Structures are given as structure tokens and as C-alpha cells.
All heavy atoms as TSV, in Angstrom:
chain	resi	resn	atom	element	x	y	z
A	1	MET	N	N	105.517	99.515	88.853
A	1	MET	CA	C	105.156	100.537	87.888
A	1	MET	C	C	104.698	99.910	86.577
A	1	MET	O	O	103.753	100.399	85.971
A	1	MET	CB	C	106.349	101.461	87.642
A	1	MET	CG	C	106.753	102.304	88.850
A	1	MET	SD	S	105.481	103.461	89.279
A	1	MET	CE	C	105.880	104.800	88.229
A	2	VAL	N	N	105.377	98.864	86.167
A	2	VAL	CA	C	105.000	98.207	84.912
A	2	VAL	C	C	103.615	97.577	85.055
A	2	VAL	O	O	102.774	97.694	84.171
A	2	VAL	CB	C	106.056	97.153	84.516
A	2	VAL	CG1	C	105.598	96.351	83.316
A	2	VAL	CG2	C	107.380	97.825	84.227
A	3	GLY	N	N	103.382	96.915	86.198
A	3	GLY	CA	C	102.076	96.294	86.426
A	3	GLY	C	C	100.953	97.311	86.442
A	3	GLY	O	O	99.876	97.089	85.882
A	4	ALA	N	N	101.194	98.452	87.080
A	4	ALA	CA	C	100.178	99.499	87.120
A	4	ALA	C	C	99.922	100.074	85.730
A	4	ALA	O	O	98.785	100.368	85.367
A	4	ALA	CB	C	100.605	100.607	88.076
A	5	SER	N	N	100.969	100.207	84.942
A	5	SER	CA	C	100.807	100.724	83.580
A	5	SER	C	C	100.022	99.746	82.708
A	5	SER	O	O	99.141	100.151	81.948
A	5	SER	CB	C	102.174	100.989	82.953
A	5	SER	OG	O	102.856	101.961	83.689
A	6	LEU	N	N	100.349	98.457	82.808
A	6	LEU	CA	C	99.610	97.450	82.040
A	6	LEU	C	C	98.154	97.385	82.481
A	6	LEU	O	O	97.252	97.210	81.659
A	6	LEU	CB	C	100.274	96.085	82.181
A	6	LEU	CG	C	101.616	95.937	81.477
A	6	LEU	CD1	C	102.224	94.583	81.800
A	6	LEU	CD2	C	101.465	96.107	79.982
A	7	TYR	N	N	97.936	97.523	83.775
A	7	TYR	CA	C	96.578	97.502	84.312
A	7	TYR	C	C	95.743	98.625	83.710
A	7	TYR	O	O	94.555	98.465	83.442
A	7	TYR	CB	C	96.655	97.625	85.836
A	7	TYR	CG	C	95.335	97.622	86.551
A	7	TYR	CD1	C	94.559	96.474	86.625
A	7	TYR	CD2	C	94.864	98.767	87.174
A	7	TYR	CE1	C	93.353	96.472	87.292
A	7	TYR	CE2	C	93.658	98.772	87.845
A	7	TYR	CZ	C	92.910	97.622	87.903
A	7	TYR	OH	O	91.720	97.624	88.554
A	8	MET	N	N	96.350	99.770	83.481
A	8	MET	CA	C	95.630	100.909	82.921
A	8	MET	C	C	95.257	100.703	81.462
A	8	MET	O	O	94.338	101.322	80.966
A	8	MET	CB	C	96.464	102.179	83.044
A	8	MET	CG	C	96.422	102.776	84.419
A	8	MET	SD	S	94.763	103.076	84.985
A	8	MET	CE	C	94.172	104.241	83.780
A	9	TRP	N	N	95.969	99.851	80.748
A	9	TRP	CA	C	95.691	99.657	79.329
A	9	TRP	C	C	94.762	98.479	79.066
A	9	TRP	O	O	94.575	98.094	77.926
A	9	TRP	CB	C	96.980	99.517	78.534
A	9	TRP	CG	C	97.660	100.832	78.449
A	9	TRP	CD1	C	98.788	101.212	79.094
A	9	TRP	CD2	C	97.230	101.976	77.711
A	9	TRP	NE1	N	99.082	102.510	78.803
A	9	TRP	CE2	C	98.153	103.009	77.960
A	9	TRP	CE3	C	96.151	102.231	76.873
A	9	TRP	CZ2	C	98.021	104.268	77.395
A	9	TRP	CZ3	C	96.038	103.488	76.314
A	9	TRP	CH2	C	96.964	104.487	76.573
A	10	PHE	N	N	94.161	97.896	80.109
A	10	PHE	CA	C	93.132	96.884	79.899
A	10	PHE	C	C	91.994	97.530	79.119
A	10	PHE	O	O	91.738	98.732	79.245
A	10	PHE	CB	C	92.610	96.348	81.226
A	10	PHE	CG	C	93.530	95.374	81.905
A	10	PHE	CD1	C	93.346	95.055	83.227
A	10	PHE	CD2	C	94.570	94.771	81.228
A	10	PHE	CE1	C	94.169	94.160	83.865
A	10	PHE	CE2	C	95.402	93.872	81.858
A	10	PHE	CZ	C	95.205	93.559	83.172
A	11	PRO	N	N	91.289	96.756	78.311
A	11	PRO	CA	C	90.248	97.355	77.452
A	11	PRO	C	C	89.192	98.172	78.201
A	11	PRO	O	O	88.770	99.221	77.721
A	11	PRO	CB	C	89.611	96.143	76.773
A	11	PRO	CG	C	90.670	95.116	76.781
A	11	PRO	CD	C	91.470	95.344	78.044
A	12	TYR	N	N	88.774	97.720	79.391
A	12	TYR	CA	C	87.753	98.475	80.115
A	12	TYR	C	C	88.242	99.875	80.438
A	12	TYR	O	O	87.520	100.860	80.260
A	12	TYR	CB	C	87.338	97.764	81.401
A	12	TYR	CG	C	86.501	98.645	82.291
A	12	TYR	CD1	C	85.166	98.898	81.981
A	12	TYR	CD2	C	87.048	99.271	83.404
A	12	TYR	CE1	C	84.396	99.725	82.768
A	12	TYR	CE2	C	86.288	100.108	84.200
A	12	TYR	CZ	C	84.969	100.328	83.875
A	12	TYR	OH	O	84.216	101.156	84.647
A	13	HIS	N	N	89.456	99.980	80.916
A	13	HIS	CA	C	89.977	101.291	81.308
A	13	HIS	C	C	90.166	102.188	80.092
A	13	HIS	O	O	89.903	103.392	80.151
A	13	HIS	CB	C	91.287	101.131	82.065
A	13	HIS	CG	C	91.138	100.362	83.326
A	13	HIS	ND1	N	90.389	100.808	84.387
A	13	HIS	CD2	C	91.613	99.155	83.690
A	13	HIS	CE1	C	90.422	99.924	85.359
A	13	HIS	NE2	N	91.143	98.898	84.958
A	14	TYR	N	N	90.618	101.616	79.006
A	14	TYR	CA	C	90.805	102.409	77.796
A	14	TYR	C	C	89.471	102.950	77.297
A	14	TYR	O	O	89.351	104.134	76.966
A	14	TYR	CB	C	91.483	101.558	76.716
A	14	TYR	CG	C	91.736	102.312	75.441
A	14	TYR	CD1	C	92.743	103.271	75.386
A	14	TYR	CD2	C	90.967	102.101	74.317
A	14	TYR	CE1	C	92.977	103.986	74.227
A	14	TYR	CE2	C	91.185	102.798	73.159
A	14	TYR	CZ	C	92.194	103.740	73.122
A	14	TYR	OH	O	92.415	104.453	71.982
A	15	VAL	N	N	88.453	102.105	77.261
A	15	VAL	CA	C	87.124	102.543	76.817
A	15	VAL	C	C	86.540	103.538	77.818
A	15	VAL	O	O	85.875	104.503	77.426
A	15	VAL	CB	C	86.189	101.323	76.629
A	15	VAL	CG1	C	84.753	101.747	76.400
A	15	VAL	CG2	C	86.688	100.475	75.483
A	16	ASP	N	N	86.815	103.325	79.090
A	16	ASP	CA	C	86.324	104.236	80.122
A	16	ASP	C	C	86.870	105.647	79.905
A	16	ASP	O	O	86.144	106.628	80.057
A	16	ASP	CB	C	86.730	103.703	81.496
A	16	ASP	CG	C	85.932	104.309	82.625
A	16	ASP	OD1	O	84.743	104.611	82.408
A	16	ASP	OD2	O	86.489	104.458	83.716
A	17	ILE	N	N	88.114	105.736	79.527
A	17	ILE	CA	C	88.714	107.052	79.276
A	17	ILE	C	C	88.154	107.647	77.988
A	17	ILE	O	O	87.798	108.831	77.938
A	17	ILE	CB	C	90.248	106.941	79.195
A	17	ILE	CG1	C	90.823	106.600	80.569
A	17	ILE	CG2	C	90.859	108.233	78.686
A	17	ILE	CD1	C	92.295	106.274	80.548
A	18	GLU	N	N	88.073	106.843	76.942
A	18	GLU	CA	C	87.651	107.358	75.637
A	18	GLU	C	C	86.156	107.699	75.582
A	18	GLU	O	O	85.772	108.693	74.997
A	18	GLU	CB	C	87.993	106.343	74.543
A	18	GLU	CG	C	89.470	106.165	74.325
A	18	GLU	CD	C	90.134	107.424	73.806
A	18	GLU	OE1	O	89.534	108.131	72.972
A	18	GLU	OE2	O	91.258	107.704	74.248
A	19	VAL	N	N	85.316	106.866	76.180
A	19	VAL	CA	C	83.866	107.062	76.056
A	19	VAL	C	C	83.331	107.993	77.140
A	19	VAL	O	O	82.642	108.968	76.850
A	19	VAL	CB	C	83.130	105.700	76.082
A	19	VAL	CG1	C	81.629	105.888	76.090
A	19	VAL	CG2	C	83.565	104.855	74.900
A	20	ARG	N	N	83.638	107.685	78.396
A	20	ARG	CA	C	83.084	108.465	79.501
A	20	ARG	C	C	83.936	109.670	79.877
A	20	ARG	O	O	83.500	110.520	80.635
A	20	ARG	CB	C	82.950	107.576	80.740
A	20	ARG	CG	C	81.872	106.547	80.627
A	20	ARG	CD	C	81.741	105.735	81.905
A	20	ARG	NE	N	81.736	106.567	83.084
A	20	ARG	CZ	C	82.313	106.213	84.226
A	20	ARG	NH1	N	82.952	105.077	84.346
A	20	ARG	NH2	N	82.259	107.010	85.271
A	21	ALA	N	N	85.167	109.713	79.393
A	21	ALA	CA	C	86.118	110.775	79.753
A	21	ALA	C	C	86.316	110.843	81.262
A	21	ALA	O	O	86.374	111.908	81.858
A	21	ALA	CB	C	85.685	112.120	79.194
A	22	ALA	N	N	86.414	109.675	81.877
A	22	ALA	CA	C	86.577	109.568	83.327
A	22	ALA	C	C	88.060	109.572	83.680
A	22	ALA	O	O	88.622	108.566	84.119
A	22	ALA	CB	C	85.901	108.300	83.834
A	23	ILE	N	N	88.695	110.699	83.480
A	23	ILE	CA	C	90.132	110.807	83.697
A	23	ILE	C	C	90.482	110.648	85.173
A	23	ILE	O	O	91.414	109.930	85.528
A	23	ILE	CB	C	90.662	112.161	83.163
A	23	ILE	CG1	C	90.350	112.300	81.682
A	23	ILE	CG2	C	92.144	112.303	83.437
A	23	ILE	CD1	C	91.032	111.300	80.798
A	24	GLY	N	N	89.752	111.305	86.057
A	24	GLY	CA	C	90.047	111.214	87.489
A	24	GLY	C	C	89.905	109.799	88.018
A	24	GLY	O	O	90.758	109.301	88.753
A	25	GLU	N	N	88.836	109.135	87.634
A	25	GLU	CA	C	88.610	107.755	88.073
A	25	GLU	C	C	89.677	106.829	87.505
A	25	GLU	O	O	90.172	105.938	88.193
A	25	GLU	CB	C	87.236	107.301	87.617
A	25	GLU	CG	C	86.855	105.923	88.076
A	25	GLU	CD	C	85.459	105.546	87.641
A	25	GLU	OE1	O	84.668	106.439	87.298
A	25	GLU	OE2	O	85.176	104.352	87.655
A	26	SER	N	N	90.060	107.046	86.268
A	26	SER	CA	C	91.083	106.207	85.656
A	26	SER	C	C	92.448	106.442	86.291
A	26	SER	O	O	93.234	105.508	86.432
A	26	SER	CB	C	91.146	106.472	84.159
A	26	SER	OG	O	89.922	106.125	83.560
A	27	CYS	N	N	92.745	107.655	86.664
A	27	CYS	CA	C	94.008	107.930	87.354
A	27	CYS	C	C	94.027	107.291	88.736
A	27	CYS	O	O	95.085	106.903	89.221
A	27	CYS	CB	C	94.234	109.429	87.475
A	27	CYS	SG	S	94.635	110.208	85.909
A	28	ALA	N	N	92.872	107.167	89.347
A	28	ALA	CA	C	92.804	106.516	90.658
A	28	ALA	C	C	93.189	105.054	90.561
A	28	ALA	O	O	93.789	104.495	91.484
A	28	ALA	CB	C	91.401	106.653	91.241
A	29	TYR	N	N	92.872	104.410	89.426
A	29	TYR	CA	C	93.207	103.003	89.257
A	29	TYR	C	C	94.716	102.771	89.140
A	29	TYR	O	O	95.176	101.643	89.284
A	29	TYR	CB	C	92.509	102.425	88.038
A	29	TYR	CG	C	91.014	102.273	88.214
A	29	TYR	CD1	C	90.140	102.679	87.226
A	29	TYR	CD2	C	90.493	101.728	89.372
A	29	TYR	CE1	C	88.777	102.536	87.384
A	29	TYR	CE2	C	89.126	101.589	89.546
A	29	TYR	CZ	C	88.281	101.992	88.545
A	29	TYR	OH	O	86.941	101.858	88.708
A	30	ILE	N	N	95.480	103.793	88.858
A	30	ILE	CA	C	96.936	103.650	88.823
A	30	ILE	C	C	97.481	103.456	90.231
A	30	ILE	O	O	98.412	102.682	90.454
A	30	ILE	CB	C	97.583	104.893	88.171
A	30	ILE	CG1	C	97.176	104.992	86.717
A	30	ILE	CG2	C	99.092	104.863	88.314
A	30	ILE	CD1	C	97.613	106.266	86.048
A	31	TRP	N	N	96.905	104.146	91.198
A	31	TRP	CA	C	97.450	104.143	92.551
A	31	TRP	C	C	97.178	102.861	93.317
A	31	TRP	O	O	97.974	102.455	94.158
A	31	TRP	CB	C	96.887	105.329	93.342
A	31	TRP	CG	C	97.290	106.636	92.769
A	31	TRP	CD1	C	96.506	107.515	92.108
A	31	TRP	CD2	C	98.599	107.210	92.789
A	31	TRP	NE1	N	97.235	108.598	91.720
A	31	TRP	CE2	C	98.526	108.438	92.127
A	31	TRP	CE3	C	99.823	106.799	93.304
A	31	TRP	CZ2	C	99.622	109.264	91.957
A	31	TRP	CZ3	C	100.918	107.620	93.140
A	31	TRP	CH2	C	100.810	108.832	92.477
A	32	ILE	N	N	96.058	102.206	93.051
A	32	ILE	CA	C	95.657	101.043	93.849
A	32	ILE	C	C	96.683	99.905	93.790
A	32	ILE	O	O	97.097	99.403	94.830
A	32	ILE	CB	C	94.238	100.587	93.460
A	32	ILE	CG1	C	93.243	101.688	93.840
A	32	ILE	CG2	C	93.871	99.272	94.139
A	32	ILE	CD1	C	91.856	101.484	93.300
A	33	PRO	N	N	97.162	99.474	92.602
A	33	PRO	CA	C	98.176	98.411	92.601
A	33	PRO	C	C	99.491	98.838	93.254
A	33	PRO	O	O	100.176	98.022	93.890
A	33	PRO	CB	C	98.401	98.097	91.120
A	33	PRO	CG	C	97.244	98.663	90.411
A	33	PRO	CD	C	96.724	99.784	91.252
A	34	LEU	N	N	99.836	100.116	93.118
A	34	LEU	CA	C	101.081	100.592	93.744
A	34	LEU	C	C	100.968	100.577	95.264
A	34	LEU	O	O	101.904	100.188	95.961
A	34	LEU	CB	C	101.416	101.996	93.239
A	34	LEU	CG	C	101.793	102.079	91.765
A	34	LEU	CD1	C	101.962	103.526	91.351
A	34	LEU	CD2	C	103.047	101.288	91.485
A	35	ILE	N	N	99.844	100.984	95.803
A	35	ILE	CA	C	99.635	100.954	97.252
A	35	ILE	C	C	99.703	99.525	97.756
A	35	ILE	O	O	100.376	99.236	98.759
A	35	ILE	CB	C	98.278	101.599	97.616
A	35	ILE	CG1	C	98.294	103.094	97.304
A	35	ILE	CG2	C	97.947	101.373	99.081
A	35	ILE	CD1	C	96.926	103.737	97.366
A	36	LEU	N	N	99.036	98.614	97.057
A	36	LEU	CA	C	99.069	97.209	97.470
A	36	LEU	C	C	100.469	96.620	97.384
A	36	LEU	O	O	100.859	95.807	98.214
A	36	LEU	CB	C	98.086	96.396	96.630
A	36	LEU	CG	C	96.613	96.729	96.838
A	36	LEU	CD1	C	95.756	95.953	95.854
A	36	LEU	CD2	C	96.198	96.459	98.264
A	37	HIS	N	N	101.235	97.036	96.386
A	37	HIS	CA	C	102.619	96.565	96.267
A	37	HIS	C	C	103.461	97.027	97.448
A	37	HIS	O	O	104.196	96.250	98.046
A	37	HIS	CB	C	103.230	97.054	94.957
A	37	HIS	CG	C	104.705	96.852	94.871
A	37	HIS	ND1	N	105.266	95.608	94.694
A	37	HIS	CD2	C	105.733	97.720	94.973
A	37	HIS	CE1	C	106.584	95.728	94.681
A	37	HIS	NE2	N	106.879	97.006	94.848
A	38	TRP	N	N	103.359	98.297	97.792
A	38	TRP	CA	C	104.189	98.833	98.874
A	38	TRP	C	C	103.767	98.295	100.238
A	38	TRP	O	O	104.602	98.102	101.107
A	38	TRP	CB	C	104.158	100.352	98.869
A	38	TRP	CG	C	104.915	100.941	97.723
A	38	TRP	CD1	C	106.097	100.503	97.219
A	38	TRP	CD2	C	104.542	102.061	96.937
A	38	TRP	NE1	N	106.474	101.291	96.152
A	38	TRP	CE2	C	105.544	102.256	95.963
A	38	TRP	CE3	C	103.466	102.919	96.950
A	38	TRP	CZ2	C	105.502	103.267	95.032
A	38	TRP	CZ3	C	103.432	103.930	96.018
A	38	TRP	CH2	C	104.438	104.101	95.071
A	39	ILE	N	N	102.489	98.046	100.427
A	39	ILE	CA	C	102.041	97.492	101.706
A	39	ILE	C	C	102.358	96.007	101.797
A	39	ILE	O	O	102.685	95.496	102.859
A	39	ILE	CB	C	100.527	97.741	101.897
A	39	ILE	CG1	C	100.295	99.218	102.155
A	39	ILE	CG2	C	99.972	96.911	103.046
A	39	ILE	CD1	C	98.848	99.595	102.264
A	40	GLY	N	N	102.289	95.298	100.668
A	40	GLY	CA	C	102.466	93.854	100.672
A	40	GLY	C	C	103.907	93.368	100.669
A	40	GLY	O	O	104.140	92.166	100.624
A	41	ARG	N	N	104.862	94.253	100.706
A	41	ARG	CA	C	106.262	93.811	100.702
A	41	ARG	C	C	106.580	93.050	101.980
A	41	ARG	O	O	106.030	93.314	103.039
A	41	ARG	CB	C	107.183	95.016	100.554
A	41	ARG	CG	C	107.055	95.622	99.169
A	41	ARG	CD	C	107.985	96.768	98.981
A	41	ARG	NE	N	109.346	96.409	99.309
A	41	ARG	CZ	C	110.379	96.612	98.512
A	41	ARG	NH1	N	110.185	97.140	97.342
A	41	ARG	NH2	N	111.592	96.312	98.893
A	42	SER	N	N	107.494	92.086	101.873
A	42	SER	CA	C	107.799	91.225	103.028
A	42	SER	C	C	108.499	92.005	104.140
A	42	SER	O	O	108.292	91.732	105.314
A	42	SER	CB	C	108.654	90.046	102.583
A	42	SER	OG	O	109.870	90.496	102.040
A	43	GLN	N	N	109.354	92.936	103.773
A	43	GLN	CA	C	110.029	93.764	104.776
A	43	GLN	C	C	109.455	95.168	104.692
A	43	GLN	O	O	109.823	95.951	103.825
A	43	GLN	CB	C	111.528	93.807	104.520
A	43	GLN	CG	C	112.190	92.462	104.629
A	43	GLN	CD	C	113.644	92.546	104.251
A	43	GLN	OE1	O	114.087	93.505	103.628
A	43	GLN	NE2	N	114.399	91.549	104.641
A	44	ARG	N	N	108.569	95.454	105.597
A	44	ARG	CA	C	107.936	96.784	105.580
A	44	ARG	C	C	108.836	97.777	106.284
A	44	ARG	O	O	108.848	97.881	107.502
A	44	ARG	CB	C	106.584	96.724	106.273
A	44	ARG	CG	C	105.559	95.994	105.488
A	44	ARG	CD	C	104.194	96.179	106.104
A	44	ARG	NE	N	103.263	95.263	105.467
A	44	ARG	CZ	C	102.436	94.498	106.112
A	44	ARG	NH1	N	102.400	94.514	107.423
A	44	ARG	NH2	N	101.640	93.699	105.465
A	45	THR	N	N	109.559	98.514	105.506
A	45	THR	CA	C	110.411	99.551	106.075
A	45	THR	C	C	109.611	100.850	106.144
A	45	THR	O	O	108.502	100.953	105.617
A	45	THR	CB	C	111.665	99.752	105.205
A	45	THR	OG1	O	111.248	100.187	103.899
A	45	THR	CG2	C	112.457	98.448	105.080
A	46	ARG	N	N	110.199	101.833	106.774
A	46	ARG	CA	C	109.535	103.144	106.833
A	46	ARG	C	C	109.380	103.728	105.444
A	46	ARG	O	O	108.409	104.429	105.156
A	46	ARG	CB	C	110.333	104.092	107.714
A	46	ARG	CG	C	110.251	103.747	109.164
A	46	ARG	CD	C	110.975	104.755	109.998
A	46	ARG	NE	N	110.940	104.342	111.389
A	46	ARG	CZ	C	111.380	105.075	112.358
A	46	ARG	NH1	N	111.911	106.262	112.110
A	46	ARG	NH2	N	111.312	104.643	113.595
A	47	ARG	N	N	110.343	103.441	104.591
A	47	ARG	CA	C	110.282	103.936	103.211
A	47	ARG	C	C	109.063	103.354	102.494
A	47	ARG	O	O	108.346	104.076	101.807
A	47	ARG	CB	C	111.553	103.562	102.475
A	47	ARG	CG	C	111.572	103.985	101.033
A	47	ARG	CD	C	112.875	103.537	100.350
A	47	ARG	NE	N	112.843	103.838	98.958
A	47	ARG	CZ	C	112.421	103.012	98.010
A	47	ARG	NH1	N	112.003	101.802	98.330
A	47	ARG	NH2	N	112.423	103.360	96.753
A	48	ASP	N	N	108.835	102.033	102.636
A	48	ASP	CA	C	107.696	101.400	101.984
A	48	ASP	C	C	106.373	101.964	102.496
A	48	ASP	O	O	105.451	102.216	101.722
A	48	ASP	CB	C	107.719	99.884	102.194
A	48	ASP	CG	C	108.889	99.226	101.499
A	48	ASP	OD1	O	109.370	99.788	100.502
A	48	ASP	OD2	O	109.325	98.160	101.974
A	49	LEU	N	N	106.275	102.141	103.789
A	49	LEU	CA	C	105.042	102.692	104.351
A	49	LEU	C	C	104.851	104.155	103.952
A	49	LEU	O	O	103.736	104.608	103.739
A	49	LEU	CB	C	105.036	102.534	105.862
A	49	LEU	CG	C	104.963	101.083	106.357
A	49	LEU	CD1	C	105.026	101.035	107.874
A	49	LEU	CD2	C	103.729	100.391	105.844
A	50	GLY	N	N	105.962	104.881	103.839
A	50	GLY	CA	C	105.873	106.261	103.357
A	50	GLY	C	C	105.408	106.332	101.912
A	50	GLY	O	O	104.589	107.186	101.546
A	51	LEU	N	N	105.919	105.415	101.078
A	51	LEU	CA	C	105.477	105.374	99.678
A	51	LEU	C	C	104.014	104.969	99.579
A	51	LEU	O	O	103.276	105.489	98.738
A	51	LEU	CB	C	106.355	104.417	98.886
A	51	LEU	CG	C	107.772	104.911	98.606
A	51	LEU	CD1	C	108.616	103.802	97.995
A	51	LEU	CD2	C	107.758	106.131	97.725
A	52	ALA	N	N	103.590	104.047	100.444
A	52	ALA	CA	C	102.174	103.673	100.471
A	52	ALA	C	C	101.316	104.871	100.881
A	52	ALA	O	O	100.220	105.077	100.342
A	52	ALA	CB	C	101.943	102.503	101.418
A	53	GLY	N	N	101.806	105.667	101.812
A	53	GLY	CA	C	101.088	106.878	102.215
A	53	GLY	C	C	101.009	107.892	101.089
A	53	GLY	O	O	99.975	108.529	100.892
A	54	LEU	N	N	102.097	108.027	100.330
A	54	LEU	CA	C	102.070	108.933	99.179
A	54	LEU	C	C	101.105	108.421	98.107
A	54	LEU	O	O	100.400	109.203	97.469
A	54	LEU	CB	C	103.476	109.085	98.591
A	54	LEU	CG	C	104.436	109.933	99.389
A	54	LEU	CD1	C	105.824	109.899	98.754
A	54	LEU	CD2	C	103.935	111.355	99.480
A	55	GLY	N	N	101.079	107.099	97.930
A	55	GLY	CA	C	100.129	106.525	96.985
A	55	GLY	C	C	98.693	106.752	97.423
A	55	GLY	O	O	97.814	107.029	96.608
A	56	ASP	N	N	98.454	106.638	98.716
A	56	ASP	CA	C	97.116	106.889	99.240
A	56	ASP	C	C	96.728	108.357	99.045
A	56	ASP	O	O	95.584	108.664	98.697
A	56	ASP	CB	C	97.056	106.502	100.711
A	56	ASP	CG	C	95.647	106.363	101.227
A	56	ASP	OD1	O	94.766	105.977	100.440
A	56	ASP	OD2	O	95.426	106.634	102.422
A	57	ALA	N	N	97.681	109.247	99.246
A	57	ALA	CA	C	97.409	110.669	99.007
A	57	ALA	C	C	97.106	110.912	97.534
A	57	ALA	O	O	96.206	111.689	97.197
A	57	ALA	CB	C	98.592	111.513	99.457
A	58	GLY	N	N	97.850	110.257	96.648
A	58	GLY	CA	C	97.574	110.384	95.219
A	58	GLY	C	C	96.195	109.872	94.861
A	58	GLY	O	O	95.500	110.443	94.018
A	59	LEU	N	N	95.784	108.785	95.507
A	59	LEU	CA	C	94.451	108.240	95.278
A	59	LEU	C	C	93.369	109.222	95.712
A	59	LEU	O	O	92.401	109.468	94.989
A	59	LEU	CB	C	94.295	106.911	96.018
A	59	LEU	CG	C	92.948	106.211	95.933
A	59	LEU	CD1	C	92.628	105.848	94.490
A	59	LEU	CD2	C	92.955	104.974	96.811
A	60	VAL	N	N	93.550	109.804	96.882
A	60	VAL	CA	C	92.567	110.769	97.390
A	60	VAL	C	C	92.518	112.009	96.497
A	60	VAL	O	O	91.437	112.526	96.194
A	60	VAL	CB	C	92.886	111.152	98.847
A	60	VAL	CG1	C	92.079	112.338	99.302
A	60	VAL	CG2	C	92.653	109.963	99.758
A	61	LEU	N	N	93.669	112.478	96.047
A	61	LEU	CA	C	93.700	113.694	95.234
A	61	LEU	C	C	93.196	113.468	93.812
A	61	LEU	O	O	92.709	114.398	93.180
A	61	LEU	CB	C	95.119	114.267	95.198
A	61	LEU	CG	C	95.606	114.849	96.518
A	61	LEU	CD1	C	97.071	115.249	96.408
A	61	LEU	CD2	C	94.754	116.039	96.926
A	62	SER	N	N	93.325	112.244	93.297
A	62	SER	CA	C	92.893	112.017	91.921
A	62	SER	C	C	91.398	111.716	91.822
A	62	SER	O	O	90.748	112.167	90.883
A	62	SER	CB	C	93.699	110.898	91.276
A	62	SER	OG	O	93.526	109.682	91.956
A	63	HIS	N	N	90.844	110.952	92.780
A	63	HIS	CA	C	89.411	110.633	92.713
A	63	HIS	C	C	88.946	110.227	94.102
A	63	HIS	O	O	89.091	109.072	94.507
A	63	HIS	CB	C	89.173	109.512	91.705
A	63	HIS	CG	C	87.732	109.319	91.364
A	63	HIS	ND1	N	87.041	108.207	91.739
A	63	HIS	CD2	C	86.862	110.098	90.672
A	63	HIS	CE1	C	85.807	108.290	91.294
A	63	HIS	NE2	N	85.667	109.433	90.647
A	64	LEU	N	N	88.367	111.147	94.809
A	64	LEU	CA	C	87.964	110.923	96.193
A	64	LEU	C	C	86.952	109.789	96.368
A	64	LEU	O	O	87.102	108.984	97.278
A	64	LEU	CB	C	87.438	112.220	96.811
A	64	LEU	CG	C	87.130	112.168	98.301
A	64	LEU	CD1	C	88.378	111.837	99.101
A	64	LEU	CD2	C	86.534	113.475	98.761
A	65	PRO	N	N	85.924	109.662	95.533
A	65	PRO	CA	C	84.977	108.551	95.742
A	65	PRO	C	C	85.629	107.170	95.660
A	65	PRO	O	O	85.202	106.243	96.336
A	65	PRO	CB	C	83.944	108.732	94.630
A	65	PRO	CG	C	83.982	110.185	94.331
A	65	PRO	CD	C	85.417	110.581	94.517
A	66	SER	N	N	86.661	107.006	94.843
A	66	SER	CA	C	87.362	105.710	94.786
A	66	SER	C	C	88.093	105.430	96.086
A	66	SER	O	O	88.220	104.276	96.501
A	66	SER	CB	C	88.359	105.696	93.638
A	66	SER	OG	O	87.687	105.739	92.410
A	67	ALA	N	N	88.591	106.456	96.727
A	67	ALA	CA	C	89.313	106.275	97.975
A	67	ALA	C	C	88.356	105.976	99.136
A	67	ALA	O	O	88.726	105.303	100.086
A	67	ALA	CB	C	90.143	107.514	98.296
A	68	LEU	N	N	87.135	106.468	99.045
A	68	LEU	CA	C	86.179	106.329	100.147
A	68	LEU	C	C	85.159	105.225	99.924
A	68	LEU	O	O	84.294	105.029	100.770
A	68	LEU	CB	C	85.434	107.656	100.357
A	68	LEU	CG	C	86.314	108.834	100.725
A	68	LEU	CD1	C	85.457	110.095	100.817
A	68	LEU	CD2	C	87.044	108.584	102.012
A	69	ARG	N	N	85.268	104.516	98.818
A	69	ARG	CA	C	84.266	103.492	98.490
A	69	ARG	C	C	84.282	102.372	99.535
A	69	ARG	O	O	85.309	101.833	99.874
A	69	ARG	CB	C	84.570	102.912	97.120
A	69	ARG	CG	C	83.496	101.976	96.623
A	69	ARG	CD	C	83.734	101.597	95.210
A	69	ARG	NE	N	83.607	102.804	94.380
A	69	ARG	CZ	C	84.096	102.891	93.156
A	69	ARG	NH1	N	84.728	101.892	92.636
A	69	ARG	NH2	N	83.931	103.988	92.472
A	70	LYS	N	N	83.104	102.062	100.036
A	70	LYS	CA	C	82.962	101.005	101.037
A	70	LYS	C	C	81.861	100.058	100.593
A	70	LYS	O	O	80.951	100.437	99.861
A	70	LYS	CB	C	82.597	101.589	102.401
A	70	LYS	CG	C	83.673	102.452	102.998
A	70	LYS	CD	C	83.243	102.953	104.353
A	70	LYS	CE	C	84.316	103.851	104.940
A	70	LYS	NZ	N	83.919	104.358	106.233
A	71	ASN	N	N	81.939	98.834	101.062
A	71	ASN	CA	C	80.873	97.868	100.778
A	71	ASN	C	C	79.695	98.158	101.688
A	71	ASN	O	O	79.823	98.160	102.897
A	71	ASN	CB	C	81.368	96.443	101.003
A	71	ASN	CG	C	82.424	96.053	100.003
A	71	ASN	OD1	O	82.413	96.551	98.907
A	71	ASN	ND2	N	83.304	95.170	100.398
A	72	GLN	N	N	78.562	98.382	101.087
A	72	GLN	CA	C	77.365	98.638	101.865
A	72	GLN	C	C	76.428	97.445	101.717
A	72	GLN	O	O	76.211	96.959	100.616
A	72	GLN	CB	C	76.673	99.901	101.384
A	72	GLN	CG	C	77.521	101.134	101.599
A	72	GLN	CD	C	76.806	102.378	101.131
A	72	GLN	OE1	O	75.665	102.323	100.680
A	72	GLN	NE2	N	77.467	103.515	101.244
A	73	LYS	N	N	75.909	96.981	102.836
A	73	LYS	CA	C	75.023	95.822	102.810
A	73	LYS	C	C	73.608	96.226	103.103
A	73	LYS	O	O	73.268	97.138	103.707
A	73	LYS	CB	C	75.483	94.789	103.824
A	73	LYS	CG	C	76.837	94.245	103.455
A	73	LYS	CD	C	77.266	93.210	104.459
A	73	LYS	CE	C	78.652	92.707	104.078
A	73	LYS	NZ	N	79.133	91.706	104.957
């Protein structure tokens, strides 16, 4: 939680909120480190995978294009 909060206060994200008013996109950036944290734990319990699923749902509900972004070649 602390890492995700600090990540949100990086200058780019702060300016993104203030200038572009991209609240949905900025809220999506909160979920990404949390999802990676819950998936990357050494002991993946059902609780961790459930929390990762809730984080993924939060990502989809806050900003759908961020959740669906794919590398196109």
C-alpha cells in the first residue's frame, strides 16, 4: 500500500491529475503495483490470488483501456 501510494505521487502522475484531469487513468495506476505484489508473493495462497482478482476488478472498473492495453506490433 505504501509503495502504491508513493507511486501515485511521482511528478508525472501528479501533473497528469492536475493538468489533464485524468482521474480514472490515475486511479488505475494504483492497482497495478498491488496486483503485481499479490501475484508475486512466494507463497501464493487462495487469499493472495483472491486479492489479486479484486485488484484486477478494481483496475477494470477504474479505467478499462489500462486493463486492456496490449503491445501491438
